[in-house]
N, C-alpha and C positions, 0 to 999 in steps of 0.2 A: 505493499498499499503508499511505503514510502516513496519508492521508486518510480509510482506512480507520478506522486502530489510533485517531485521534486521535476518529472517531464515535464507536468502540467505548467511548471512556472518558470523552468527553464527555454521551454522550445518560445514562450511570447517573450523573455529577455533577448533571446538570440535574434528574433525577426527583428526587434527595435535597434540594435546594435547594424542592422546589412542598411539601414532604412540611411538617407543624404538630407543631412540638412541646411543645403546649399539649396535656394530658391533657384526655381525651373527658371530660364531661360528663355524666350518667346523672338526666337528670330526673323518674325514675318511680322513687320510694319503695323501693314493691315490685314484683316482677315482676309481669306482667298475666299472669292465669290466662284464656285465652283462652274456655274456655267459658262464662265469666259475662259475654260478650260475646253470647253463642247466645240467640234468642226462644226460646221453650221456651210450648209450647202442653199444656195439659190439658184436656181433652173432659171436662163435667163431664154428660151425656146418660146416662140412662139406656142400659140395651143391651137392655133389653125391656119392649117395651110396648103399651098397649093399643091397638085397633083404632078408630078414632071419637073420639075423647080427643085435644085438643091437646095438643103434647108440649114440654117446652122445651127447644130446642137450645141448648145452653150451652156456653161454652169461656173459661177462667181461663188468661191470658196475662201472664206476667213475662220480667225478666230481670235476672238478675245478682241473683235471688231476690228483684226486688221487681215490684210491678205497674205493669204496662203500661196505665198508663189514656189512652195517648195515640196507640194504633195507627191508622195509615191506612185500615184497611179489616180487618174480619171479614165473611166471607161463609158462608152453610152451604149445601155443595152435598149434596143427599140423591137417591139413584135407587134402584129397586129390583135389584136382583140381576139381572147380563146384560142392565140395560137403561142403562147407562150415560148413552149419548145423549138418553136422554130425561128425565135427571135435572132438578132444581130448584134453582135458586140463590136464596137468602134472607138478605140483611143481616142482620148482628148488630148490636145496640144497646148501647151501653157502659152498663153500670148497677151502674157500681163496684165497688173493689176489681178493678180488673186483669178486671171479669166482663164478658163479653160474649153476649148472649142474643137469639134466633128464637124465633115459633113456629111447629109445623108439625103437622098431624093425615093420618097415615098412615089410610088408609080402606078399605085390606084387609089381610087378612093378607099376609104375604110377609116375607124374608129382605130388608133393604137396605144402606146404607154411606152413608158423608156424614165427606165431607172438612171441616172447618174452614179455607177458607181465610184466612191471617192474613198479614199485610203490615203489617211495624213495624217501624221504625228501620233501613230500608236492606236488610229480609231477608222470604223467603215462606216460611212455613211451615206444612205442611196435611198434620197428622194424619188418622189415617185411625179410621172404628171402626164394627163391623156392629152390625146394629138388629135386632131380631128382633121385630116389628109380631105379637098374637096368636098363634096355631097355624098356622103354614105347613105344607105337604108337603115336610119336609124331599126327598123322591126327585124332585122339581119343580124345586128350587132350582140355581141355573147357576153354577157355581163362576166367583168374580172371579179377574181374573190379578191376578198378585204386581206390584204396581206401586213395591215398599217404596223404591225407586231414586228414586221421581218427588216423594217424601213431602217434600222438604226441598228449595228454590232458593235461592241467595243473588241478587238483583237485581243 
């Protein structure tokens, strides 16, 4: 019983000896807003385009309200409604001021979708936009599944 009492008294005493009396130093002058670390992608491509004419697929990439000039990759995935498995992936080129562009020609009337797959600073962001080419018969358009939960990923 004596040994148990000694142990119960000794353990807290040993733990107190391990603690530091020095105050913690906060090296941050201001609290960090986590949303400032988020990579944001604004799609600049028009939502309505003409058939048979080249269209500029474009995205503006920022982080903390500053242009991202060093994205690892910006790719535009384009597919016709209901035909995601037959989509095309086009690599975007950096043109300055955080803007990445590629060119694409829609060859027939339809409702299309585009992801701007963007990998920058350890994050993968993929905003989605609908694009209407020409004058499609909306009764024949196959609705897309809601993938909003898949639109942003962390690497």
